C-alpha positions in Angstrom: 0.0 -16.9 -31.9 1.0 -12.9 -30.8 -2.3 -10.9 -30.5 -2.6 -7.0 -32.5 -2.3 -5.9 -29.6 -0.2 -7.7 -27.8 2.7 -6.3 -29.8 4.9 -3.8 -28.5 4.8 -0.4 -30.4 6.7 2.8 -29.2 5.9 7.1 -29.4 8.3 9.4 -29.1 6.9 12.8 -27.8 9.8 16.4 -27.6 8.3 17.4 -24.9 11.3 20.2 -24.8 14.6 19.3 -26.4 16.4 18.5 -23.2 12.9 15.6 -22.5 12.3 12.8 -24.1 8.6 10.6 -24.0 8.8 7.3 -25.1 5.7 5.5 -24.5 5.4 1.9 -24.8 2.2 -0.4 -25.6 2.0 -3.9 -26.4 3.1 -6.6 -24.0 6.6 -5.5 -22.7 8.1 -9.7 -22.7 11.8 -10.0 -23.3 10.4 -9.1 -27.7 9.3 -5.7 -26.7 11.8 -4.8 -24.1 14.1 -5.5 -27.1 12.7 -2.6 -29.0 12.6 -0.9 -26.0 16.2 -0.7 -25.5 16.8 0.1 -29.8 14.3 2.7 -28.9 16.5 4.3 -26.8 20.4 3.5 -28.8 18.6 5.7 -31.6 18.1 9.1 -28.6 21.5 8.1 -27.9 23.2 7.7 -30.3 21.7 11.4 -31.5 23.2 12.7 -28.1 26.6 10.8 -28.8 26.6 12.8 -32.9 24.9 16.2 -31.0 21.8 15.9 -32.7 19.6 15.9 -29.7 20.6 17.8 -25.9 18.7 15.1 -23.8 18.8 15.4 -20.8 16.0 12.6 -19.5 14.5 10.3 -20.6 11.1 9.0 -19.5 9.8 5.6 -20.1 6.2 6.4 -20.4 4.4 2.7 -19.3 0.4 2.8 -19.7 -0.3 1.3 -22.6 1.7 -2.0 -21.4 -0.9 -5.1 -21.0 1.2 -7.5 -19.5 4.6 -7.8 -17.6 7.4 -10.2 -17.8 10.1 -10.2 -15.7 12.7 -11.0 -18.7 11.7 -8.1 -19.6 10.9 -6.0 -17.0 15.2 -6.5 -16.6 16.6 -5.3 -19.9 15.0 -2.4 -19.3 18.4 -1.7 -16.4 20.5 -2.2 -19.4 18.9 1.3 -20.6 20.0 3.3 -17.9 23.5 1.6 -17.8 23.4 2.9 -21.2 22.0 6.5 -21.2 23.7 6.4 -17.6 27.1 6.6 -19.8 26.1 9.9 -22.0 24.6 11.4 -19.0 21.3 10.8 -20.0 18.5 10.0 -16.8 15.3 7.2 -17.2 12.6 7.5 -15.8 9.1 5.3 -15.1 5.7 6.2 -15.2 2.5 4.9 -15.1 2.9 1.0 -13.7 2.5 1.9 -10.3 -1.3 1.5 -10.4 -1.1 -1.1 -12.5 1.8 -2.7 -9.5 -0.7 -5.8 -9.3 0.1 -7.1 -12.7 4.3 -6.7 -12.4 6.0 -10.0 -11.4 7.0 -9.2 -7.6 10.4 -9.7 -10.0 10.1 -7.6 -12.0 8.1 -4.2 -9.9 11.4 -5.0 -7.3 13.4 -3.9 -10.8 11.4 -1.3 -11.6 11.5 0.6 -8.1 15.3 1.7 -9.3 14.4 3.9 -11.4 12.2 6.9 -10.0 9.3 6.7 -10.8 6.2 9.4 -11.8 2.1 8.9 -11.4 1.5 9.0 -15.3 4.3 11.5 -18.1 2.2 14.8 -17.9 3.7 14.6 -13.5 7.1 13.2 -14.9 7.5 16.5 -17.6 5.7 18.9 -14.9 8.7 17.7 -12.3 11.7 17.5 -14.9 11.3 20.7 -16.4 10.1 22.6 -13.9 6.3 23.7 -14.9 4.4 25.0 -13.8 1.1 21.9 -12.7 -1.5 24.5 -13.3 -0.6 27.7 -16.5 -3.7 29.9 -16.0 -3.9 32.6 -19.3 -3.0 36.3 -18.1 -6.5 37.5 -19.6 -8.3 35.4 -18.2 -6.6 35.3 -14.8 -9.4 38.5 -12.2 -8.1 38.4 -9.2 -11.0 38.5 -6.4 -9.3 41.5 -3.9 -11.8 41.2 -0.6 -11.5 44.5 0.9 -11.0 43.8 5.2 -11.5 46.9 6.7 -9.2 47.2 9.3 -10.8 46.0 12.8 -12.3 49.4 14.4 -10.9 49.5 17.9 -13.6 49.0 20.8 -15.3 52.6 22.1 -13.4 53.8 25.8 -16.0 52.7 28.8 -16.0 56.1 30.5 -14.6 55.6 33.7 -16.0 57.0 36.9 -14.2 59.7 38.0 -15.0 60.8 41.3 -16.6 63.4 42.9 -16.1 65.1 46.5 -19.2 65.5 48.1 -20.9 68.5 48.4 -20.3 71.0 51.8 -22.6 70.8 53.8 -24.4 74.6 52.8 -23.7 77.0 55.4 -26.5 76.9 58.3 -29.4 79.1 57.9 -29.9 81.2 60.8 -33.2 80.3 62.7 -35.4 83.1 64.0 -37.7 82.9 67.0 -40.2 84.6 67.0 -40.6 87.2 70.5 
């Protein structure tokens, strides 16, 4: 029995002309992987026909509820087909849920360049700064720190020559 949340569903987002983000939800078994491969193939056909200038496909596996080794292994076909068109396939969102993956499936996924999340993948592949602050809200804080004041010179003792002895005063003796 296939429960509704186990069915594989896809959504495609285009954050840029050169990048497609394909979000995968449900199970990534053989049937689910076939659905993913059809979507990748459709994107590659658009590239081949000149309708798209895609250089990167990111498969977001954050919404995958279960992984099967055969389904995960099928993703190699996506990487191969994309490579034939000059497109690179990347993965994201699976590493934090490594415990759900069969060991063999995890080893297959390690062959792909991966990112912790779709946002990180987009920022990295499009070379977007991670934090964009609108110019009108950016108020630079300038702290004026006066330059250090050199210490006052310490007066040096000056050698003063001793005063000469005063001339002896004549002594008068009374007669």
